[in-house]
A tleap script that builds the chain and sets N, CA, C and O, in Angstrom:
source leaprc.protein.ff14SB
mol = sequence {
  NMET LYS ILE LEU LEU ILE LEU LEU LEU ILE
  VAL ASN ILE ILE ASN PRO LYS ILE ALA TRP
  LYS ILE GLY GLU GLY TRP LYS TYR LYS ASN
  VAL GLU PRO SER ASP ALA TYR LEU TYR TYR
  THR ARG ALA ILE SER ILE ILE ILE LEU LEU
  PHE MET LEU VAL ALA LEU CYS ILE GLY CASP
}
set mol.1.N position { 12.162 -33.576 12.208 }
set mol.1.CA position { 13.348 -34.267 12.670 }
set mol.1.C position { 12.999 -35.282 13.755 }
set mol.1.O position { 13.548 -36.384 13.792 }
set mol.2.N position { 12.085 -34.897 14.630 }
set mol.2.CA position { 11.686 -35.810 15.701 }
set mol.2.C position { 10.988 -37.035 15.142 }
set mol.2.O position { 11.192 -38.149 15.624 }
set mol.3.N position { 10.162 -36.826 14.119 }
set mol.3.CA position { 9.438 -37.943 13.519 }
set mol.3.C position { 10.419 -38.919 12.871 }
set mol.3.O position { 10.239 -40.134 12.960 }
set mol.4.N position { 11.447 -38.395 12.224 }
set mol.4.CA position { 12.463 -39.250 11.612 }
set mol.4.C position { 13.179 -40.073 12.671 }
set mol.4.O position { 13.413 -41.266 12.477 }
set mol.5.N position { 13.529 -39.446 13.789 }
set mol.5.CA position { 14.177 -40.162 14.879 }
set mol.5.C position { 13.272 -41.246 15.443 }
set mol.5.O position { 13.733 -42.347 15.745 }
set mol.6.N position { 11.998 -40.943 15.586 }
set mol.6.CA position { 11.047 -41.943 16.088 }
set mol.6.C position { 10.952 -43.118 15.123 }
set mol.6.O position { 10.911 -44.269 15.559 }
set mol.7.N position { 10.916 -42.853 13.831 }
set mol.7.CA position { 10.869 -43.937 12.851 }
set mol.7.C position { 12.133 -44.797 12.908 }
set mol.7.O position { 12.058 -46.022 12.814 }
set mol.8.N position { 13.280 -44.161 13.061 }
set mol.8.CA position { 14.529 -44.921 13.171 }
set mol.8.C position { 14.555 -45.767 14.442 }
set mol.8.O position { 15.057 -46.891 14.431 }
set mol.9.N position { 14.024 -45.238 15.520 }
set mol.9.CA position { 13.961 -46.005 16.762 }
set mol.9.C position { 13.034 -47.208 16.618 }
set mol.9.O position { 13.334 -48.287 17.129 }
set mol.10.N position { 11.926 -47.034 15.935 }
set mol.10.CA position { 11.000 -48.149 15.722 }
set mol.10.C position { 11.667 -49.238 14.882 }
set mol.10.O position { 11.535 -50.425 15.181 }
set mol.11.N position { 12.373 -48.838 13.844 }
set mol.11.CA position { 13.098 -49.819 13.027 }
set mol.11.C position { 14.146 -50.530 13.883 }
set mol.11.O position { 14.328 -51.741 13.766 }
set mol.12.N position { 14.829 -49.780 14.736 }
set mol.12.CA position { 15.853 -50.362 15.597 }
set mol.12.C position { 15.251 -51.325 16.619 }
set mol.12.O position { 15.902 -52.298 17.000 }
set mol.13.N position { 14.044 -51.077 17.061 }
set mol.13.CA position { 13.379 -51.986 17.990 }
set mol.13.C position { 12.964 -53.258 17.270 }
set mol.13.O position { 13.117 -54.357 17.805 }
set mol.14.N position { 12.443 -53.115 16.066 }
set mol.14.CA position { 11.982 -54.274 15.305 }
set mol.14.C position { 13.150 -55.135 14.849 }
set mol.14.O position { 13.105 -56.358 14.979 }
set mol.15.N position { 14.210 -54.501 14.309 }
set mol.15.CA position { 15.345 -55.248 13.787 }
set mol.15.C position { 16.656 -54.518 14.099 }
set mol.15.O position { 17.140 -53.747 13.271 }
set mol.16.N position { 17.240 -54.752 15.289 }
set mol.16.CA position { 18.467 -54.050 15.655 }
set mol.16.C position { 19.685 -54.454 14.823 }
set mol.16.O position { 20.710 -53.773 14.860 }
set mol.17.N position { 19.583 -55.552 14.076 }
set mol.17.CA position { 20.706 -55.945 13.217 }
set mol.17.C position { 20.971 -54.915 12.126 }
set mol.17.O position { 22.103 -54.781 11.659 }
set mol.18.N position { 19.941 -54.193 11.719 }
set mol.18.CA position { 20.120 -53.153 10.691 }
set mol.18.C position { 21.065 -52.075 11.213 }
set mol.18.O position { 21.984 -51.665 10.505 }
set mol.19.N position { 20.849 -51.616 12.439 }
set mol.19.CA position { 21.722 -50.591 13.014 }
set mol.19.C position { 23.132 -51.130 13.179 }
set mol.19.O position { 24.102 -50.404 12.959 }
set mol.20.N position { 23.259 -52.389 13.561 }
set mol.20.CA position { 24.580 -52.977 13.707 }
set mol.20.C position { 25.308 -53.047 12.362 }
set mol.20.O position { 26.502 -52.757 12.279 }
set mol.21.N position { 24.585 -53.432 11.323 }
set mol.21.CA position { 25.209 -53.511 9.999 }
set mol.21.C position { 25.652 -52.136 9.509 }
set mol.21.O position { 26.703 -52.013 8.880 }
set mol.22.N position { 24.871 -51.119 9.787 }
set mol.22.CA position { 25.233 -49.760 9.366 }
set mol.22.C position { 26.406 -49.237 10.198 }
set mol.22.O position { 27.330 -48.631 9.656 }
set mol.23.N position { 26.371 -49.467 11.501 }
set mol.23.CA position { 27.393 -48.911 12.380 }
set mol.23.C position { 28.671 -49.713 12.472 }
set mol.23.O position { 29.760 -49.139 12.488 }
set mol.24.N position { 28.562 -51.022 12.531 }
set mol.24.CA position { 29.724 -51.864 12.769 }
set mol.24.C position { 29.932 -52.964 11.738 }
set mol.24.O position { 31.070 -53.347 11.465 }
set mol.25.N position { 28.868 -53.467 11.174 }
set mol.25.CA position { 28.943 -54.640 10.310 }
set mol.25.C position { 29.795 -54.474 9.070 }
set mol.25.O position { 30.375 -55.443 8.580 }
set mol.26.N position { 29.878 -53.268 8.559 }
set mol.26.CA position { 30.655 -53.037 7.350 }
set mol.26.C position { 32.159 -53.164 7.596 }
set mol.26.O position { 32.933 -53.279 6.646 }
set mol.27.N position { 32.574 -53.146 8.858 }
set mol.27.CA position { 33.994 -53.228 9.188 }
set mol.27.C position { 34.522 -54.659 9.168 }
set mol.27.O position { 35.729 -54.871 9.052 }
set mol.28.N position { 33.631 -55.638 9.281 }
set mol.28.CA position { 34.043 -57.025 9.449 }
set mol.28.C position { 33.383 -57.918 8.404 }
set mol.28.O position { 32.347 -57.572 7.837 }
set mol.29.N position { 33.994 -59.062 8.162 }
set mol.29.CA position { 33.414 -60.048 7.254 }
set mol.29.C position { 32.929 -61.246 8.072 }
set mol.29.O position { 33.605 -61.683 9.004 }
set mol.30.N position { 31.774 -61.765 7.725 }
set mol.30.CA position { 31.216 -62.978 8.329 }
set mol.30.C position { 31.115 -62.903 9.849 }
set mol.30.O position { 31.454 -63.861 10.545 }
set mol.31.N position { 30.653 -61.780 10.357 }
set mol.31.CA position { 30.479 -61.600 11.802 }
set mol.31.C position { 29.050 -61.145 12.054 }
set mol.31.O position { 28.503 -60.334 11.308 }
set mol.32.N position { 28.458 -61.674 13.111 }
set mol.32.CA position { 27.108 -61.290 13.513 }
set mol.32.C position { 27.169 -60.641 14.894 }
set mol.32.O position { 28.065 -60.952 15.679 }
set mol.33.N position { 26.242 -59.757 15.198 }
set mol.33.CA position { 26.235 -59.145 16.535 }
set mol.33.C position { 25.837 -60.163 17.591 }
set mol.33.O position { 25.109 -61.113 17.303 }
set mol.34.N position { 26.308 -59.966 18.798 }
set mol.34.CA position { 25.968 -60.875 19.895 }
set mol.34.C position { 24.526 -60.654 20.328 }
set mol.34.O position { 23.931 -59.612 20.053 }
set mol.35.N position { 23.985 -61.641 21.003 }
set mol.35.CA position { 22.624 -61.507 21.527 }
set mol.35.C position { 22.547 -60.391 22.560 }
set mol.35.O position { 21.540 -59.686 22.639 }
set mol.36.N position { 23.603 -60.225 23.353 }
set mol.36.CA position { 23.629 -59.164 24.355 }
set mol.36.C position { 23.567 -57.789 23.682 }
set mol.36.O position { 22.859 -56.901 24.158 }
set mol.37.N position { 24.296 -57.608 22.590 }
set mol.37.CA position { 24.267 -56.336 21.866 }
set mol.37.C position { 22.865 -56.066 21.331 }
set mol.37.O position { 22.361 -54.948 21.441 }
set mol.38.N position { 22.242 -57.076 20.758 }
set mol.38.CA position { 20.893 -56.898 20.200 }
set mol.38.C position { 19.890 -56.561 21.298 }
set mol.38.O position { 19.032 -55.698 21.113 }
set mol.39.N position { 19.995 -57.239 22.442 }
set mol.39.CA position { 19.091 -56.963 23.560 }
set mol.39.C position { 19.299 -55.538 24.083 }
set mol.39.O position { 18.338 -54.804 24.308 }
set mol.40.N position { 20.564 -55.161 24.274 }
set mol.40.CA position { 20.895 -53.835 24.789 }
set mol.40.C position { 20.399 -52.745 23.831 }
set mol.40.O position { 19.811 -51.754 24.264 }
set mol.41.N position { 20.636 -52.931 22.550 }
set mol.41.CA position { 20.212 -51.947 21.555 }
set mol.41.C position { 18.697 -51.802 21.538 }
set mol.41.O position { 18.173 -50.691 21.461 }
set mol.42.N position { 18.006 -52.916 21.610 }
set mol.42.CA position { 16.543 -52.876 21.612 }
set mol.42.C position { 16.031 -52.184 22.877 }
set mol.42.O position { 15.113 -51.367 22.799 }
set mol.43.N position { 16.606 -52.494 24.033 }
set mol.43.CA position { 16.166 -51.893 25.296 }
set mol.43.C position { 16.403 -50.389 25.303 }
set mol.43.O position { 15.521 -49.626 25.695 }
set mol.44.N position { 17.572 -49.962 24.878 }
set mol.44.CA position { 17.883 -48.527 24.845 }
set mol.44.C position { 16.961 -47.802 23.866 }
set mol.44.O position { 16.517 -46.687 24.136 }
set mol.45.N position { 16.679 -48.429 22.745 }
set mol.45.CA position { 15.789 -47.818 21.749 }
set mol.45.C position { 14.382 -47.641 22.309 }
set mol.45.O position { 13.733 -46.628 22.052 }
set mol.46.N position { 13.916 -48.610 23.063 }
set mol.46.CA position { 12.585 -48.503 23.674 }
set mol.46.C position { 12.556 -47.354 24.678 }
set mol.46.O position { 11.602 -46.577 24.706 }
set mol.47.N position { 13.589 -47.244 25.495 }
set mol.47.CA position { 13.646 -46.171 26.494 }
set mol.47.C position { 13.668 -44.801 25.819 }
set mol.47.O position { 12.933 -43.898 26.219 }
set mol.48.N position { 14.509 -44.645 24.798 }
set mol.48.CA position { 14.587 -43.363 24.098 }
set mol.48.C position { 13.276 -43.049 23.398 }
set mol.48.O position { 12.834 -41.900 23.397 }
set mol.49.N position { 12.647 -44.059 22.801 }
set mol.49.CA position { 11.363 -43.852 22.136 }
set mol.49.C position { 10.300 -43.377 23.131 }
set mol.49.O position { 9.516 -42.481 22.820 }
set mol.50.N position { 10.274 -43.968 24.311 }
set mol.50.CA position { 9.306 -43.538 25.324 }
set mol.50.C position { 9.525 -42.085 25.716 }
set mol.50.O position { 8.565 -41.326 25.844 }
set mol.51.N position { 10.792 -41.688 25.910 }
set mol.51.CA position { 11.087 -40.292 26.228 }
set mol.51.C position { 10.672 -39.364 25.087 }
set mol.51.O position { 10.143 -38.279 25.331 }
set mol.52.N position { 10.909 -39.783 23.848 }
set mol.52.CA position { 10.536 -38.960 22.705 }
set mol.52.C position { 9.018 -38.780 22.625 }
set mol.52.O position { 8.534 -37.679 22.362 }
set mol.53.N position { 8.271 -39.862 22.851 }
set mol.53.CA position { 6.819 -39.783 22.792 }
set mol.53.C position { 6.268 -38.893 23.900 }
set mol.53.O position { 5.330 -38.127 23.679 }
set mol.54.N position { 6.854 -38.997 25.092 }
set mol.54.CA position { 6.423 -38.126 26.193 }
set mol.54.C position { 6.721 -36.677 25.846 }
set mol.54.O position { 5.892 -35.802 26.095 }
set mol.55.N position { 7.888 -36.409 25.278 }
set mol.55.CA position { 8.260 -35.046 24.912 }
set mol.55.C position { 7.304 -34.492 23.842 }
set mol.55.O position { 6.938 -33.317 23.880 }
set mol.56.N position { 6.912 -35.329 22.910 }
set mol.56.CA position { 5.960 -34.879 21.881 }
set mol.56.C position { 4.587 -34.595 22.474 }
set mol.56.O position { 3.915 -33.645 22.071 }
set mol.57.N position { 4.169 -35.426 23.437 }
set mol.57.CA position { 2.861 -35.219 24.057 }
set mol.57.C position { 2.847 -33.970 24.927 }
set mol.57.O position { 1.854 -33.244 24.964 }
set mol.58.N position { 3.931 -33.724 25.614 }
set mol.58.CA position { 4.009 -32.543 26.484 }
set mol.58.C position { 4.140 -31.281 25.637 }
set mol.58.O position { 3.582 -30.237 25.975 }
set mol.59.N position { 4.879 -31.384 24.535 }
set mol.59.CA position { 4.991 -30.231 23.642 }
set mol.59.C position { 6.267 -29.431 23.824 }
set mol.59.O position { 6.243 -28.201 23.863 }
set mol.60.N position { 7.376 -30.135 23.934 }
set mol.60.CA position { 8.697 -29.505 24.080 }
set mol.60.C position { 8.728 -28.703 25.343 }
set mol.60.O position { 9.748 -28.090 25.660 }
savepdb mol mol.pdb
quit
């Protein structure tokens, strides 16, 4: 489960528009996420990924 979460976080860091399309994009037509949303999503994903990697290295 942790590995799956790490993979999803990596995808979210590389292309946060995918998460936006899954979470919010299907609700609207012809709308794109703001740059602030993309930056925030990428930053939060990096922080969570770092915590996950530390937790894996420490061993729960």
